C-alpha positions as CSV (number, residue, x, y, z in Angstrom):
1,M,83.4,103.3,129.5
2,G,85.6,100.4,130.3
3,V,88.9,101.5,130.0
4,F,90.9,101.4,133.6
5,G,93.8,103.4,134.1
6,I,96.8,101.6,136.2
7,D,99.8,103.2,137.6
8,L,102.5,100.2,137.8
9,G,104.6,101.6,140.3
10,T,108.1,100.5,141.6
11,T,107.3,100.3,144.9
12,N,102.9,101.0,145.1
13,S,100.5,100.7,142.4
14,A,96.8,101.7,141.6
15,I,93.9,101.4,139.5
16,A,91.4,104.0,138.6
17,R,88.3,104.4,136.3
18,I,85.9,107.1,135.6
19,D,82.8,106.9,137.7
20,A,79.2,107.6,136.6
21,D,80.0,111.4,137.1
22,G,82.5,111.6,134.8
23,R,85.2,112.0,137.4
24,P,88.4,109.7,138.0
25,E,88.3,107.4,140.9
26,V,90.9,105.4,142.3
27,L,89.7,102.1,143.6
28,V,90.4,100.8,146.8
29,G,92.1,97.3,147.1
30,L,91.2,94.4,149.6
31,N,93.9,96.1,152.0
32,G,91.4,98.9,152.6
33,E,93.9,101.3,151.0
34,P,94.0,103.1,147.3
35,T,97.5,101.7,146.7
36,V,99.0,98.3,146.7
37,P,102.5,97.5,147.5
38,S,104.4,96.0,144.1
39,V,105.8,93.3,145.8
40,V,105.1,89.5,145.0
41,L,105.6,86.5,147.5
42,F,106.0,82.9,145.8
43,A,104.7,81.0,148.4
44,S,105.0,78.0,146.2
45,A,105.3,76.7,142.8
46,H,101.4,77.1,142.1
47,D,100.3,80.0,144.6
48,H,101.5,83.8,145.4
49,V,100.7,86.5,147.4
50,V,100.6,90.2,146.2
51,G,100.7,93.3,148.2
52,E,101.1,94.1,151.8
53,G,100.7,90.4,152.9
54,A,103.9,89.7,150.6
55,R,105.4,92.8,152.0
56,R,105.1,91.7,155.7
57,Q,106.7,88.3,154.5
58,S,109.6,89.9,152.9
59,R,111.3,89.7,156.5
60,L,110.8,86.0,157.2
61,D,110.9,84.7,153.5
62,P,113.2,87.2,151.4
63,E,114.3,84.7,149.0
64,H,110.7,83.9,147.7
65,V,109.7,87.9,148.0
66,C,110.3,89.8,144.6
67,A,110.3,93.8,145.2
68,L,111.3,96.6,142.7
69,V,110.7,94.5,139.6
70,K,109.8,97.8,137.7
71,R,113.7,98.5,137.8
72,R,114.3,95.2,135.9
73,M,111.7,95.9,133.2
74,G,113.4,95.9,129.7
75,D,116.5,93.6,131.5
76,A,116.9,90.6,129.0
77,D,118.8,88.9,131.5
78,W,117.1,89.3,134.8
79,R,115.0,86.5,136.1
80,F,113.6,86.0,139.5
81,M,113.7,82.3,140.9
82,A,111.7,80.7,143.3
83,H,110.8,77.3,143.9
84,G,112.5,75.8,141.0
85,Q,110.7,78.5,138.3
86,T,111.9,81.4,136.8
87,W,110.1,84.5,136.3
88,S,110.8,87.6,133.9
89,A,109.9,91.2,134.9
90,P,106.8,91.0,132.7
91,A,105.7,87.9,134.4
92,V,106.1,89.1,137.8
93,S,104.2,92.5,137.0
94,S,101.5,90.7,135.5
95,L,100.6,89.0,138.7
96,I,100.7,92.4,140.2
97,L,98.3,93.8,137.5
98,K,96.1,91.0,138.0
99,S,95.8,91.5,141.8
100,L,94.8,95.1,140.9
101,A,92.1,93.9,138.5
102,A,90.9,91.5,141.0
103,D,90.6,93.8,143.8
104,A,88.9,96.1,141.4
105,E,86.2,94.0,140.2
106,F,85.7,92.8,143.8
107,A,84.9,96.3,144.9
108,G,82.2,96.5,142.1
109,A,83.9,97.6,138.9
110,D,83.2,96.0,135.4
111,T,85.4,93.3,134.3
112,V,88.9,94.8,133.8
113,R,89.9,94.1,130.3
114,R,91.1,97.4,128.3
115,V,93.5,99.3,130.1
116,V,96.2,102.3,130.0
117,I,99.4,101.3,131.9
118,T,101.4,104.3,133.0
119,V,105.6,104.4,132.6
120,P,108.3,106.6,133.5
121,A,108.7,109.1,130.8
122,Y,112.4,108.2,130.6
123,F,111.5,104.5,129.7
124,G,113.0,103.8,126.8
125,D,111.7,101.3,123.7
126,E,112.7,98.1,125.4
127,E,111.1,99.1,128.9
128,R,107.8,100.1,127.3
129,R,107.6,96.8,125.4
130,A,108.3,94.8,128.7
131,T,105.3,96.6,130.2
132,I,103.0,96.0,127.2
133,Q,104.2,92.4,127.6
134,A,103.1,92.6,131.3
135,G,99.8,93.9,130.2
136,T,99.4,91.1,127.7
137,Y,100.1,88.2,130.3
138,A,97.8,89.6,132.6
139,G,95.1,89.1,130.0
140,F,94.4,92.8,129.3
141,D,94.0,94.6,126.1
142,V,96.5,97.4,126.6
143,A,94.9,100.5,125.1
144,G,97.9,102.7,125.7
145,V,101.2,103.0,127.5
146,L,101.3,106.6,129.0
147,S,104.2,108.6,130.3
148,E,103.7,109.1,134.2
149,P,104.1,112.9,134.1
150,I,101.8,113.4,131.4
151,A,99.2,111.1,133.4
152,A,100.0,113.6,136.4
153,A,99.4,116.8,134.0
154,L,96.0,115.2,132.8
155,A,94.9,114.8,136.5
156,Y,96.1,118.3,137.2
157,G,94.3,119.8,134.2
158,F,91.1,118.1,135.2
159,G,91.1,119.1,138.5
160,R,91.9,122.8,137.8
161,L,88.6,124.2,137.0
162,D,86.2,122.1,139.1
163,G,86.6,118.7,137.7
164,S,86.5,119.7,134.1
165,I,89.3,119.6,131.5
166,A,90.9,122.9,132.3
167,M,92.8,123.5,129.0
168,D,89.7,125.6,127.4
169,K,90.0,126.9,124.3
170,G,91.4,130.0,124.2
171,G,92.7,130.1,127.6
172,A,95.6,130.9,129.4
173,R,98.9,129.1,128.4
174,E,100.9,127.6,131.5
175,T,104.2,125.6,131.4
176,V,104.4,123.3,133.8
177,L,107.3,121.2,135.4
178,V,106.3,117.6,136.8
179,Y,109.0,116.4,139.3
180,D,108.0,113.1,139.5
181,L,110.0,111.2,142.3
182,G,108.7,107.7,143.0
183,G,109.8,104.8,144.8
184,G,112.3,103.7,142.2
185,T,112.3,105.8,139.4
186,F,112.8,109.8,138.6
187,D,111.8,111.8,135.8
188,A,111.9,115.5,135.1
189,T,109.4,116.8,132.7
190,V,108.4,120.1,131.1
191,I,104.9,120.4,129.9
192,E,102.9,123.1,128.2
193,L,99.0,123.2,128.9
194,A,97.1,125.2,126.2
195,D,93.9,124.9,124.3
196,R,93.2,121.4,125.7
197,R,96.3,120.3,124.3
198,I,99.2,118.7,126.7
199,S,102.7,119.2,124.8
200,V,105.8,117.5,126.3
201,L,108.7,119.7,125.6
202,A,111.5,118.0,127.2
203,V,112.3,115.1,129.3
204,E,115.3,114.0,131.6
205,G,115.2,110.9,134.4
206,D,116.9,107.9,135.8
207,H,114.7,104.6,136.1
208,Q,117.2,103.5,138.7
209,L,116.8,106.4,141.0
210,G,113.9,106.5,143.5
211,G,112.8,106.5,147.1
212,A,114.1,102.9,147.5
213,D,117.4,104.5,147.4
214,W,116.9,106.7,150.0
215,D,115.8,103.7,152.0
216,E,119.2,101.8,151.4
217,R,121.2,104.5,152.5
218,I,119.1,104.8,155.6
219,A,119.4,101.0,156.4
220,L,123.2,101.5,155.8
221,H,123.4,103.9,158.5
222,L,121.2,101.9,160.7
223,S,123.5,99.0,160.5
224,Q,126.4,101.1,161.2
225,Q,124.7,102.4,164.5
226,F,123.7,99.1,165.6
227,C,127.4,97.5,164.9
228,A,129.2,100.5,166.9
229,A,126.5,99.7,169.9
230,N,126.9,96.1,169.6
231,P,130.3,95.0,168.4
232,D,130.2,91.3,169.1
233,A,126.7,91.0,167.1
234,E,126.1,90.2,163.5
235,D,125.9,92.9,161.0
236,P,122.4,92.8,160.0
237,L,123.3,93.5,156.4
238,D,125.0,90.1,156.5
239,D,121.8,88.2,156.7
240,S,119.0,88.4,154.6
241,A,116.3,88.6,156.9
242,G,118.2,91.3,158.9
243,S,118.6,93.3,155.6
244,Q,114.8,93.2,155.0
245,M,114.3,94.1,158.7
246,L,116.5,97.3,158.1
247,V,115.3,98.0,154.8
248,L,111.7,98.3,156.3
249,A,112.7,100.2,159.1
250,A,114.3,102.4,157.2
251,E,111.2,103.4,155.2
252,R,109.4,104.1,158.1
253,A,112.0,106.1,159.4
254,K,112.0,108.0,156.3
255,H,108.0,108.5,156.3
256,E,108.3,109.7,160.1
257,L,110.9,112.3,158.8
258,T,108.7,113.8,156.6
259,D,106.7,115.3,159.5
260,A,109.0,115.1,162.1
261,E,112.3,116.5,162.9
262,S,113.7,113.3,164.6
263,T,112.6,109.6,165.0
264,E,113.6,106.5,167.3
265,V,114.5,103.2,165.3
266,V,114.6,100.1,167.4
267,I,116.9,97.2,165.8
268,A,116.7,93.9,167.3
269,H,119.0,91.1,165.7
270,D,121.3,88.4,166.7
271,G,120.5,88.3,170.6
272,A,121.3,92.3,170.8
273,R,119.3,95.5,170.5
274,A,120.1,99.0,169.8
275,V,117.8,102.2,170.0
276,I,118.9,104.5,167.2
277,T,117.9,108.1,167.1
278,L,117.8,109.5,163.3
279,T,117.3,113.2,162.7
280,R,116.0,114.8,159.6
281,T,119.2,116.7,159.2
282,E,121.4,113.4,159.4
283,L,118.7,111.6,156.6
284,E,119.1,114.8,154.4
285,A,123.1,114.4,154.8
286,M,123.4,110.9,154.0
287,T,120.9,111.2,150.8
288,S,122.6,114.4,149.5
289,S,123.9,112.9,146.5
290,L,120.9,111.5,145.4
291,M,119.0,114.7,146.0
292,R,121.7,116.5,143.7
293,R,121.3,113.9,141.2
294,T,117.3,114.9,140.6
295,I,118.2,118.5,140.6
296,D,121.1,118.0,138.0
297,L,118.6,115.9,135.8
298,T,115.9,118.8,136.4
299,K,118.6,121.5,135.2
300,A,119.4,119.4,132.3
301,C,115.4,119.2,131.2
302,L,115.0,122.8,131.8
303,A,118.2,123.5,129.5
304,A,116.5,121.2,126.7
305,A,113.0,122.9,127.2
306,E,114.8,126.5,126.9
307,Q,116.3,124.8,123.5
308,R,112.7,124.6,122.5
309,G,111.6,128.5,123.4
310,V,110.8,128.0,127.0
311,H,112.1,130.6,129.4
312,G,110.4,129.6,132.7
313,V,107.8,127.5,134.4
314,D,104.6,128.6,135.7
315,R,104.1,126.0,138.0
316,V,106.0,123.0,139.7
317,L,104.1,119.8,140.4
318,L,105.5,117.2,142.6
319,V,104.5,113.8,141.9
320,G,105.4,110.2,143.4
321,G,105.3,109.8,147.1
322,S,109.1,110.5,147.6
323,S,108.3,114.1,146.7
324,R,106.6,114.4,150.0
325,M,110.4,114.7,151.8
326,P,111.0,118.3,152.8
327,M,114.4,118.3,151.3
328,V,112.7,118.2,147.6
329,A,110.7,121.4,147.9
330,R,113.3,123.1,149.6
331,E,116.2,122.2,147.4
332,L,113.8,123.0,144.0
333,R,113.5,126.6,145.8
334,A,117.3,127.1,146.7
335,E,118.8,125.6,143.4
336,L,116.1,126.7,140.8
337,G,114.2,129.1,142.4
338,L,111.2,126.9,142.2
339,D,108.4,126.4,144.7
340,G,106.9,122.8,144.0
341,E,103.0,121.9,144.6
342,L,101.9,118.6,146.2
343,R,98.6,117.6,144.5
344,D,97.8,114.2,145.1
345,P,101.2,112.8,144.8
346,D,100.4,109.2,145.2
347,L,97.1,108.9,143.2
348,S,97.3,111.4,140.5
349,V,99.2,109.2,137.9
350,A,96.3,106.6,138.3
351,R,93.7,109.0,137.9
352,G,95.3,110.7,134.9
353,A,95.6,107.3,133.2
354,A,91.8,107.0,133.8
355,L,91.4,109.9,132.0
356,Y,93.6,108.9,129.1
357,G,91.8,105.9,129.1
358,E,88.2,107.4,128.9
359,K,89.6,109.9,126.1
360,L,90.8,106.7,124.0
361,E,87.6,104.9,124.4
362,M,85.2,107.8,123.7
363,E,87.5,108.3,120.4
364,R,87.2,104.7,119.5
365,L,83.5,104.7,120.0
366,V,82.8,108.1,118.0
367,V,85.2,106.6,115.2
368,A,83.2,103.6,115.2
369,D,80.1,105.7,115.0
370,L,81.4,107.6,112.1
371,V,82.2,104.7,110.1
372,T,79.1,102.6,110.6
373,R,77.1,105.8,109.3
374,G,79.3,106.1,106.4
375,R,80.7,109.2,107.5
376,L,84.4,108.4,107.7
377,R,86.5,105.7,106.1
378,D,87.6,102.8,107.9
379,G,90.9,103.3,109.2
380,A,90.9,107.1,109.0
381,E,91.5,109.8,112.0
382,I,88.9,111.3,113.8
383,S,90.5,114.8,112.6
384,E,89.4,113.9,108.9
385,A,85.5,113.9,109.8
386,S,83.4,117.0,109.1
387,P,82.1,118.9,112.1
388,T,78.9,118.2,111.5
389,D,79.4,114.7,111.4
390,L,81.7,114.6,114.6
391,E,79.1,116.4,116.6
392,Q,76.2,114.2,115.8
393,S,78.5,111.3,116.6
394,I,79.4,112.6,119.7
395,A,76.0,113.1,120.6
396,R,74.9,109.5,120.0
397,V,77.9,108.4,122.0
398,A,76.9,110.6,125.0
399,A,73.4,109.6,124.8
400,S,74.2,106.1,124.7
401,F,76.0,106.1,128.0
402,G,74.2,108.9,129.7
403,Q,77.2,111.4,129.6
404,P,77.0,114.9,129.1
405,V,77.6,115.9,125.4
406,S,79.9,118.6,126.6
407,L,82.2,116.2,128.5
408,V,82.3,113.8,125.5
409,R,83.5,116.6,123.4
410,R,86.1,117.9,125.9
411,M,87.3,114.5,126.3
412,I,87.8,114.3,122.5
413,D,89.1,117.5,122.0
414,I,92.3,116.9,124.4
415,R,95.3,116.3,122.4
416,V,98.4,114.9,123.8
417,D,101.8,115.5,122.2
418,T,105.0,113.8,124.0
419,V,108.5,113.3,123.0
420,V,110.8,110.5,122.7
421,S,113.1,110.2,125.7
422,R,116.1,108.5,123.7
423,G,117.5,108.8,120.4
424,F,117.6,105.7,118.1
425,G,119.5,105.0,115.1
426,V,122.0,102.6,112.9
427,L,125.1,101.5,112.8
428,A,126.6,102.7,109.4
429,L,130.1,102.8,107.9
430,D,131.4,106.1,107.7
431,P,134.6,106.5,105.3
432,Y,136.4,108.4,107.6
433,N,135.7,107.2,111.1
434,G,134.6,103.5,110.5
435,L,131.8,101.9,111.9
436,A,129.6,104.8,113.6
437,A,126.2,105.3,115.1
438,S,123.6,107.3,112.5
439,W,120.9,109.1,114.6
440,L,117.4,109.1,112.7
441,V,115.4,109.8,116.0
442,H,116.8,112.3,118.3
443,R,116.0,112.5,121.9
444,N,113.3,115.2,122.8
445,Q,111.8,114.9,119.4
446,T,108.2,115.0,119.1
447,L,106.0,111.9,118.6
448,P,104.7,110.6,116.5
449,I,107.8,110.2,114.2
450,R,108.5,108.7,110.7
451,V,111.8,109.5,109.2
452,R,113.5,107.9,106.3
453,R,117.3,108.0,105.4
454,S,119.2,106.6,102.8
455,Y,122.2,104.6,103.1
456,G,124.7,102.7,100.2
457,T,125.8,99.5,100.2
458,V,129.6,99.3,100.9
459,R,131.1,97.1,97.7
460,A,130.1,95.8,94.4
461,D,128.1,92.5,94.3
462,Q,127.4,92.8,98.0
463,D,125.0,89.9,98.7
464,Q,123.2,90.6,102.0
465,I,123.0,94.0,104.5
466,E,123.4,94.0,107.9
467,L,120.9,96.4,109.9
468,T,121.9,97.3,113.3
469,I,119.5,99.2,115.6
470,V,120.7,101.2,118.2
471,E,119.6,103.4,121.3
472,Q,121.2,106.3,122.7
473,Q,122.6,105.8,126.0
474,G,123.5,109.1,128.2
475,Q,122.3,112.5,127.9
476,A,124.5,113.2,124.6
477,A,124.1,111.3,121.6
478,S,127.3,109.8,120.5
479,T,128.5,108.4,117.1
480,R,131.0,105.5,118.8
481,P,129.2,102.3,118.5
482,E,130.4,101.3,122.1
483,D,128.2,104.1,123.7
484,S,125.0,103.0,122.4
485,K,122.9,99.9,123.0
486,V,122.2,97.6,120.3
487,L,118.4,96.9,120.1
488,V,118.2,94.5,117.1
489,E,120.0,93.3,114.5
490,G,118.6,92.2,111.1
491,R,119.7,91.0,107.5
492,M,118.4,91.3,104.2
493,H,119.5,89.3,101.4
494,I,120.1,90.7,98.1
495,P,121.1,89.2,94.7
496,P,124.6,89.9,93.2
497,G,125.2,92.5,90.3
498,Y,124.9,95.8,92.0
499,S,127.3,98.4,92.4
500,A,129.0,99.8,95.7
501,G,126.6,102.6,96.9
502,S,123.4,101.2,95.7
503,E,120.7,102.9,97.7
504,V,119.0,101.3,101.0
505,R,116.2,103.1,102.3
506,V,115.7,103.0,106.2
507,T,112.7,104.1,107.7
508,F,111.9,104.6,111.3
509,E,108.6,104.9,112.7
510,M,107.6,105.7,116.3
511,G,104.1,106.3,117.6
512,F,102.6,108.2,120.8
513,D,103.4,104.7,122.9
514,G,107.3,105.3,122.1
515,V,107.4,101.9,120.4
516,L,109.6,101.7,117.3
517,H,109.3,100.1,114.4
518,V,112.0,99.9,111.6
519,T,111.6,99.0,107.8
520,A,114.6,98.8,105.5
521,Y,114.1,98.9,101.3
522,H,117.0,98.1,98.6
523,V,115.9,100.4,95.9
524,D,117.6,98.5,92.7
525,A,116.6,94.8,94.1
526,D,113.0,96.1,95.2
527,I,113.7,94.0,98.2
528,P,112.0,95.1,101.5
529,L,112.9,94.3,105.2
530,N,110.4,94.6,108.0
531,L,111.9,94.3,111.2
532,A,109.3,93.9,114.2
533,V,112.0,95.3,116.8
534,Q,112.7,92.1,118.7
535,T,114.9,93.7,121.3
536,G,116.8,92.0,123.9
537,A,114.1,92.5,126.4
538,T,111.7,90.7,124.0
539,L,111.0,87.0,125.2
540,S,111.2,84.4,123.0
541,A,108.3,82.3,121.9
542,A,109.3,79.4,123.9
543,D,109.9,81.9,127.0
544,V,106.3,83.2,126.7
545,A,104.9,79.8,126.2
546,R,106.6,78.5,129.4
547,E,105.5,81.8,131.6
548,L,101.9,81.5,130.3
549,D,101.8,78.0,131.5
550,Q,103.1,79.0,134.7
551,L,101.1,82.1,135.2
552,Q,97.9,79.8,134.4
553,R,99.0,77.4,137.1
554,T,99.9,79.8,139.9
555,R,96.9,81.1,141.8
556,R,96.9,84.3,144.1
557,R,96.6,83.3,147.9
558,P,95.0,85.9,150.1
559,A,97.3,87.4,152.2
C-alpha cells in the first residue's frame, strides 16, 4: 500500500515493503545484496557514490568518503567537507536514503514516497529530528519514526505464528528483551507482547557504541603487531589510507572469527608486510570492556523494567549484525542467565518498519473512508468509530487492495506503546538552590505524553520570561543545569504591572515519534508562547536552502 520501511543503519541500511501476500519483503539492491553499506563517496562537487563502491574507495580516497554518519545525527556542529562543500549529517544520510529508494524502484517497487525510518531506541529529540530532516531532504513523506527494537519485535511477532501477527487477542503474554548491537549503536529494550499490543517498558542504550568500536580495537592490535614485525616501517595508523586498510581488515577478521577460532590477516604497508594470526580469544580480550558496557546497560534496562513490575523475561532477541559475535550470547548467559536467539539480525528491523508502515497506511485509509462516509469526524481517532462502521470500512479498504479482511483488521488492531528515552524539563529558579532543572518528562515514561506545570515569575514588573528547555544526559536525572543539555531557549515578552509569582503554565507534548513540542502561557497577561523546538541540531533556513541546492546538483554515480 505504498509505505516502505527503511532501516537507516550506521554501517548498513536496508529497505522493505509489504508484498502481494501481505508479508514483509526486503528489496535487493543493485549490489545483489539485501543491505547497502551506509557509506558515501563524494567523487566530485556534482556526483557521488553510495554503498559498496564508496566503501571500496575508502582506502584510496579517505578524505572524500563519509562513513558512520548516523553517529553524527543530532550533532549541530558536525559537517563533512568535500570538494569545497559542507554536508550535515541529515544531508549525507539523505543520499543513502535516495540510493535505497532508487534501488527499490529499479527492482520493480512502486515509487518510494511515504516511508517509516527506524532509529535507535536511545535516540533523543535532536537525533530524531535530524532523521526526519534526512527523509525530507530525500523527498520522502516521513510517515513515522520507529525505534529499532519495536521494529524487530514487530517482525518477530509477525513470524511467530506462520506469518500472522502473533499477538492474538487473549493470547499468552510474553516479555522480550531486545539486545540490539548494530554497527555503531547499542540498545537494550524490554518489550511486552500481548493482545496485539507491543508495549515498551524500559530502554537503555549508547548511540556511540557498536561493532565499529570492535573494529577499531582490532585495527589498533593489527597496527601494533605490524609495527613489532617491521620496526622500520611507518605505522599504518599514521596514514589515512593505511588506517582505512586496517579498519577493513579488522572488520573482515571480526566476521571470520564469528565462525572460526582463529584467522590470518595480511597487512602490507610502506614496503613492508606482516602475516598476523588473530584468535577469537584475543579478540574477546581486547574488546571485553566494550562487551561489559553492553552488559551494564542491559542490566540497567532490566532494573528499570523491574521498577515497572517486570520480574523476568521470556525471550531474548539478538538484533544487529554485531550480535552474531559468540561473546554476546555467552556473556548474556553468564552474566544474566539469558539465552539469546538470533532471528534475522540484519533484516528484522527493515521488515518491522515495513509492517509498521503498512499499519499506518491501513489506518489512514480506513479513517479516510470513515470520514468520507460521514461516520467519523475529521481529525478524530480511529478508536472513536463504532465497531460496525469500522468493520465496514475495513472491508471496503481490504476489497480495494485485494487483501484479506482479516489481515487488514489484524494490522489495525496492533497497538504500539513506547517510552521516552530521555527526560525533558525546564530551567527554573529554586529559592534554596538557585537555577535548577525541573523535570516534566521522565525517562522511560510511556508515550504519548502531555504534561502541564505551573511556575511563577521571579519579580514584580518582570517584562520578559526566559524559557530554557533541557534534555537529560546520563542515566539519572540531575537538577544541576550543567548536567543537562540545552535544547532551545525562548523568550516571552509581557507588559509590566504584574506581581512576583504571577503564573506561567508550561506544557510539554510528545507523540509516539518522541519529538517534543512546548508551549508556555502567562495566565494574567493572556499571552501564549509556542516553541517549535528548534534544537541545536535543527538547521537554519539558510543551511537548508544551501543543502537542498547541493542535493539537487549532485548525481549518483554507478559504483
